[in-house]
C-alpha positions in Angstrom: 118.6 114.6 102.4 116.9 114.3 105.5 116.8 116.1 108.9 117.3 113.0 110.7 120.5 112.1 109.5 124.2 112.9 110.1 124.7 113.5 106.6 121.8 116.9 107.1 124.2 117.4 110.8 127.1 117.5 108.6 125.3 119.6 105.6 124.4 122.5 108.2 127.0 122.8 110.9 129.0 123.6 107.3 126.3 125.8 106.3 126.2 128.0 109.2 129.9 128.5 109.1 129.3 129.9 105.7 126.7 131.8 106.3 128.6 133.2 108.7 132.0 134.0 107.3 132.6 137.8 106.9 131.6 137.8 103.2 128.8 140.3 101.3 125.6 139.3 102.0 125.0 139.0 98.3 127.8 135.8 98.1 125.9 134.9 101.3 122.6 134.8 100.0 124.4 132.5 96.3 126.2 130.4 98.7 122.0 129.8 100.5 120.7 129.0 96.8 123.8 127.0 96.0 123.1 125.1 99.1 119.5 124.6 98.6 120.0 123.3 95.0 122.5 120.7 96.7 119.9 119.8 99.5 117.2 118.9 96.7 119.9 117.2 94.9 120.5 114.7 96.8 116.8 112.9 96.4 117.2 113.3 92.3 119.4 115.7 90.3 118.3 116.4 87.8 114.8 117.5 89.0 116.1 120.6 89.9 115.8 121.6 86.5 112.0 121.5 86.7 112.7 123.4 90.0 115.1 125.9 88.5 111.9 126.3 85.5 109.2 126.6 87.8 111.5 129.6 89.3 112.3 131.6 86.5 109.3 130.8 84.5 107.4 132.2 87.4 109.8 135.0 88.0 109.4 137.0 84.4 105.5 136.3 84.1 105.0 137.7 87.3 107.4 140.7 87.3 104.7 141.0 83.4 101.8 139.9 85.7 102.5 143.3 87.7 103.5 145.4 84.7 101.1 144.9 81.7 97.8 147.4 81.6 96.2 145.1 79.3 93.4 142.8 80.8 93.8 140.5 78.2 97.2 140.2 78.1 97.7 139.5 81.6 94.9 137.2 81.3 97.2 135.5 78.7 100.3 135.9 81.2 98.2 134.7 84.5 97.0 131.2 82.4 100.6 130.6 81.0 101.4 130.6 84.6 98.2 128.3 85.8 99.3 125.6 83.3 103.2 125.7 83.8 103.0 125.3 87.6 99.7 122.8 87.4 100.1 120.7 84.5 103.7 119.8 85.7 101.9 119.4 88.8 98.9 117.0 87.7 102.1 115.0 85.4 104.0 114.1 87.7 101.2 113.9 90.7 98.3 112.9 89.0 99.2 111.4 85.6 99.2 107.3 86.4 96.2 108.7 88.7 94.5 109.9 85.7 94.7 107.2 83.2 93.6 104.7 85.3 90.6 106.1 86.2 90.7 107.2 82.1 90.6 103.4 81.7 87.9 102.5 84.1 85.6 104.6 82.9 86.1 102.7 79.2 86.4 99.6 80.3 83.3 100.7 82.4 81.1 102.0 78.4 82.7 98.3 76.8 85.6 99.9 75.5 88.7 97.2 75.6 91.4 99.9 76.5 94.3 98.7 78.3 97.5 101.2 78.0 100.9 100.5 79.7 101.8 101.7 82.8 103.0 104.5 82.9 106.9 104.8 84.7 106.4 108.7 86.1 108.9 109.1 89.7 106.7 111.9 91.7 109.1 114.7 92.6 110.3 115.8 95.9 108.3 118.8 97.6 106.5 119.2 93.8 103.2 119.8 95.9 104.7 122.4 98.3 106.9 124.6 95.9 104.3 124.4 93.6 102.0 126.7 95.9 104.7 128.6 96.9 105.5 130.0 93.4 101.4 129.8 92.1 100.7 132.1 95.1 103.7 134.3 93.7 101.9 134.8 90.0 98.1 135.4 92.0 99.7 137.9 94.1 100.9 139.7 90.7 97.9 139.3 88.9 95.8 140.6 91.2 99.0 143.9 92.1 98.9 142.5 95.9 102.1 142.9 96.1 105.2 144.3 94.5 107.8 142.0 92.5 110.7 140.9 93.7 113.0 143.4 92.0 115.6 140.4 92.1 115.7 137.0 90.4 118.6 135.7 93.3 115.9 136.5 95.5 113.3 135.0 94.0 115.3 131.8 93.6 116.2 132.0 97.6 113.0 132.2 98.0 111.6 129.4 96.4 114.4 126.9 97.0 115.3 127.9 100.4 115.8 124.5 101.7 114.6 124.9 105.2 111.2 124.7 103.7 111.9 123.5 100.2 110.8 119.7 100.8 107.9 119.6 103.0 106.6 123.8 103.8 105.7 125.5 105.5 104.3 126.4 102.7 105.9 129.7 102.8 104.4 133.3 100.4 106.5 135.9 99.3 105.7 139.1 101.9 106.8 136.4 104.8 110.0 136.0 103.7 111.8 138.0 100.5 112.0 140.9 102.2 114.2 139.5 104.8 116.5 138.9 101.5 117.1 142.2 101.6 119.3 142.8 103.9 122.0 140.8 106.2 120.4 137.9 107.8 122.7 136.4 111.5 121.1 135.1 113.9 121.8 136.8 117.3 122.5 134.2 119.9 119.5 133.9 121.2 117.7 133.1 117.9 120.4 130.2 117.8 119.8 128.8 120.9 115.9 128.9 120.2 116.7 127.2 116.8 119.2 124.9 117.6 116.2 123.6 120.3 113.3 123.8 118.0 115.5 121.6 115.8 116.1 119.3 118.1 112.3 119.5 119.1 111.5 118.4 116.1 113.8 115.6 115.5 112.7 114.5 118.5 108.8 114.3 117.4 110.3 112.2 114.4 113.0 109.6 115.3 111.7 108.7 118.9 107.2 109.8 119.2 106.7 109.4 115.6 109.3 106.3 114.2 110.2 104.6 117.1 107.3 104.6 119.1 104.1 104.6 117.2 105.0 104.4 113.1 105.2 99.5 113.7 102.1 99.8 115.9 100.1 101.6 112.5 102.3 99.6 109.9 101.0 96.4 111.7 97.4 97.8 112.1 96.9 98.7 108.5 98.8 96.7 107.1 96.5 93.8 108.1 95.1 92.5 105.3 91.8 90.5 107.8 89.8 91.6 110.7 90.8 92.8 114.3 89.0 93.5 117.5 88.1 97.0 118.7 90.9 97.2 120.7 93.7 96.6 118.1 91.5 98.7 115.0 91.6 101.7 117.1 95.0 101.5 119.3 96.9 101.5 115.5 94.5 104.0 114.6 95.4 106.2 117.5 99.5 105.2 116.6 98.5 107.0 113.4 97.0 109.9 114.3 100.3 110.4 116.8 102.8 109.5 114.3 101.0 111.9 111.4 101.4 114.4 114.1 104.6 114.3 115.7 106.0 113.6 112.0 104.9 116.5 110.3 105.3 118.4 112.6 108.0 117.8 113.4 109.2 118.6 109.9 108.2 122.1 110.0 109.4 122.5 113.6 112.6 121.8 112.6 112.3 123.9 109.7 111.6 126.5 111.6 114.8 125.7 113.9 117.6 125.5 111.0 115.9 129.2 109.2 116.2 130.2 113.2 119.8 129.5 113.3 120.2 131.2 109.9 118.7 134.5 110.8 115.6 133.7 109.3 111.8 132.9 110.3 109.2 131.5 108.6 105.9 130.7 109.6 103.9 128.9 112.2 102.3 125.2 110.5 101.0 124.0 113.6 99.2 125.4 117.2 98.9 122.4 118.8 95.8 121.1 116.6 94.6 118.0 118.9 93.2 120.5 121.4 91.2 121.7 118.8 87.1 122.2 119.7 85.5 122.1 116.7 86.9 121.2 113.4 87.4 125.3 112.2 88.9 125.5 115.1 91.3 122.5 114.0 91.9 124.0 110.7 93.5 126.6 111.9 95.5 124.5 114.3 96.8 121.9 111.1 98.9 122.9 108.7 98.2 126.4 108.8 100.0 127.7 105.8 98.1 124.8 103.6 94.7 126.0 105.6 95.7 129.5 104.9 96.4 129.5 101.0 93.3 126.9 100.4 91.0 130.0 102.1 93.3 132.7 99.8 93.3 131.2 96.9 90.5 129.1 96.2 87.4 129.5 98.8 87.8 133.4 98.9 88.0 133.6 95.2 84.6 130.9 95.3 82.9 132.9 96.5 83.6 132.6 100.4 80.6 133.0 102.1 79.6 136.0 100.7 76.8 134.9 98.0 74.6 132.4 100.3 74.1 129.9 102.7 74.6 127.4 99.4 76.8 128.6 97.2 79.1 128.6 101.5 78.2 124.7 101.9 79.9 123.9 98.1 82.5 126.4 98.6 83.6 124.8 101.8 82.7 121.0 100.2 85.0 122.2 96.9 88.0 123.7 99.0 87.7 120.6 101.3 87.7 117.9 98.5 90.3 119.6 96.6 92.9 119.6 99.9 92.2 115.5 100.2 93.6 115.9 96.7 96.3 117.8 97.2 97.4 115.1 100.2 97.6 112.1 97.2 96.5 110.6 94.1 93.6 108.5 94.9 90.0 108.6 95.3 91.2 107.2 99.8 92.6 111.1 100.1 89.6 112.8 98.5 87.4 110.8 100.7 89.2 111.7 103.6 88.7 115.9 102.6 85.4 115.4 101.5 84.6 113.9 105.6 86.6 117.1 106.5 84.4 119.4 104.6 80.3 117.3 106.1 82.3 117.6 109.8 82.7 121.8 108.6 79.2 121.4 107.2 77.9 119.9 110.5 79.8 122.4 112.4 78.6 125.6 110.6 74.7 124.4 111.0 75.1 124.6 114.1 77.0 127.8 114.1 74.1 129.5 111.3 72.0 128.3 113.7 72.7 129.6 117.4 73.5 132.8 115.5 70.3 133.7 114.5 68.8 136.3 116.0 66.5 135.8 119.1 63.4 138.2 118.1 61.7 139.2 121.7 58.7 141.5 121.6 58.4 143.8 124.1 55.2 146.6 124.5 55.5 145.8 120.1 59.1 146.7 120.1 61.6 144.1 118.7 64.7 143.7 119.6 67.3 141.1 118.2 69.7 139.6 120.6 72.7 138.0 118.8 74.2 134.6 120.0 77.5 133.6 120.0 78.5 131.9 116.7 82.2 131.1 116.3 84.2 128.6 116.9 84.5 128.1 119.7 81.1 128.0 120.8 83.0 126.6 124.8 85.2 128.5 126.9 88.3 126.2 126.4 88.7 126.8 130.4 86.0 124.6 131.4 86.1 121.3 131.4 83.6 120.8 129.1 86.0 122.5 126.8 88.4 119.7 127.3 85.5 117.1 126.4 84.4 119.0 123.4 88.4 118.3 121.9 88.4 114.8 122.9 85.3 114.5 121.1 86.6 116.7 118.5 90.1 114.7 118.1 87.8 110.9 118.4 86.3 112.3 115.0 89.8 113.3 113.7 91.0 109.7 114.1 87.9 108.5 111.5 89.4 110.9 109.1 92.8 109.3 109.0 91.2 106.0 108.6 90.6 107.5 105.2 94.1 109.1 104.7 95.8 105.7 105.9 93.9 103.3 104.1 95.9 102.0 100.5 92.0 101.1 99.6 88.5 102.0 100.3 88.4 97.9 101.2 90.6 98.8 103.7 89.0 101.2 105.0 85.9 100.3 105.7 86.9 96.8 107.0 88.9 98.9 109.8 85.8 101.0 110.5 84.0 98.1 111.0 86.7 96.9 113.3 86.7 99.7 115.2 82.6 99.7 116.0 83.1 96.4 117.0 81.4 94.6 114.6 83.9 92.3 113.1 84.9 89.3 115.3 88.7 88.7 114.8 89.5 84.9 114.3 93.0 84.5 114.7 95.2 85.9 117.4 95.1 89.5 118.6 97.6 91.3 116.9 99.2 94.6 119.2 101.2 92.7 121.7 99.7 93.8 125.7 103.1 96.4 125.6 101.8 98.4 122.2 98.7 99.0 123.2 100.0 100.5 126.5 102.7 102.1 124.8 100.1 103.7 122.8 97.6 104.5 124.9 100.9 106.6 127.0 102.2 108.7 123.8 98.7 109.4 123.2 97.2 110.4 126.8 100.7 112.5 126.8 100.4 114.0 123.4 96.9 115.0 123.9 97.4 116.5 127.6 100.3 119.0 126.2 98.3 120.0 124.0 95.9 120.9 126.2 97.3 122.4 128.5 99.6 124.7 125.7 97.1 125.5 123.3 97.5 129.4 124.0 101.0 129.4 124.2 104.6 128.0 121.6 107.5 126.4 122.6 110.1 129.2 123.3 107.5 131.4 125.3 107.5 128.5 127.7 110.9 127.5 127.6 111.6 131.4 128.5 109.5 130.7 131.6 111.4 127.7 132.8 115.1 127.5 135.0 118.0 126.9 132.5 118.8 124.2 134.2 115.6 122.8 133.7 115.2 123.0 129.8 118.7 121.6 129.4 117.9 118.7 130.8 114.4 118.4 128.9 117.0 119.1 126.0 119.8 116.5 126.9 117.0 113.5 127.7 116.1 114.5 124.1 119.8 114.6 122.2 120.2 111.4 124.0 117.1 109.4 123.3 117.5 110.5 119.8 120.7 109.1 119.4 119.6 105.8 120.7 116.6 105.8 118.3 119.2 106.3 115.3 118.6 103.4 113.0 114.8 103.1 113.3 114.2 107.0 111.6 111.9 107.1 108.0 111.3 109.4 105.6 109.0 112.2 106.8 105.6 111.3 105.7 104.5 114.3 104.1 108.0 113.5 101.4 105.3 111.7 98.7 102.8 114.9 98.9 
């Protein structure tokens, strides 16, 4: 079941009706839990067992981690949780990838090994709910928060259908306390939630699928060379498609939760207005980047163990972040390229942050220069230029994210650099190129103008008739675009 379907519309209306019935709060939570399982079962009912197993194991292991005083036993419990969560994730998501690379390695050293290709089905959203439960047990091990008292609340925290399949990745303190007392959306929350839901579906169905997906598929599906204009148009189209697709889902998820009276964390904050790459990761997939920071980068040592270790920790974090997205070396390369960008940015910042020693009458005075991104004020015209440069460099990384093989990625990069002379006619029509140019230009302008605000804050300042008109236009375009919608890109992760 996806947000951009009539099935979900019926499901959501029924959920709103049931959630607002005059029944006990415990009964409402049970209804939400059942509805969440139904929502997930729409993809593949047997995989509910995996979701249920992960929930039950981590609930009891987390409680034991918090109460157990024996350090050895606590470590054993943590290992059990890690093996259970990461083992399940590795089998379903990386089993084929690991086997394929093992076969290549054995053949490389002269061993003729050709096993049957595994037929493993990837459960929807396994990367998301695995990270959700994993952060709980790690927090319990560190005793950074108290264990969830009720299995019902913990189960609902893990399976709450708005964030279950593609995030945002929610941590216990962000959602569990909201289950303690009855939640019911106010009229303002209901209107805000429906607006966000409408906007999210509009971003997905109209912007991502109708306007950009076709161009991106044409370019990334082409086996031969192409002109630089075609190549850049396809890559720009995908840069917009993946934003509108994923940010659209997160926006819709936050809106759905708000209609039920719950608050989910923000996952995107106009990332293509970022000035620099650390700023980009503070704006793109915020819940994942903060998860990797808190549960991987900082435990590795962060920036506390010298410059060399800082650079190593940055790269390890980005490589694992790339691998999290998919079982392919192209995703690892995507993460590695972001790691290199962050290396370069940090080197520049470190150089600017060095104390300038001034000698005056035999007295040394240290003057610290600014070291935090952005180093250029966003209000200055040069800020937009740096944001545009950041965006173009990000687009290069999307080539590895979208390309199926390294060969395809290199061929496309060569075309983007104008190093390929196409043999046949252009792959894209003039209308396709103009369409991509207009959509991406409007997207970048909107990101820049909104980089310090939010949709709801902006809507609250607009006249009601203008908000209503824009809302109506979005809904009309969504209805007219029905039939072109696809599954959300991040469902595969």
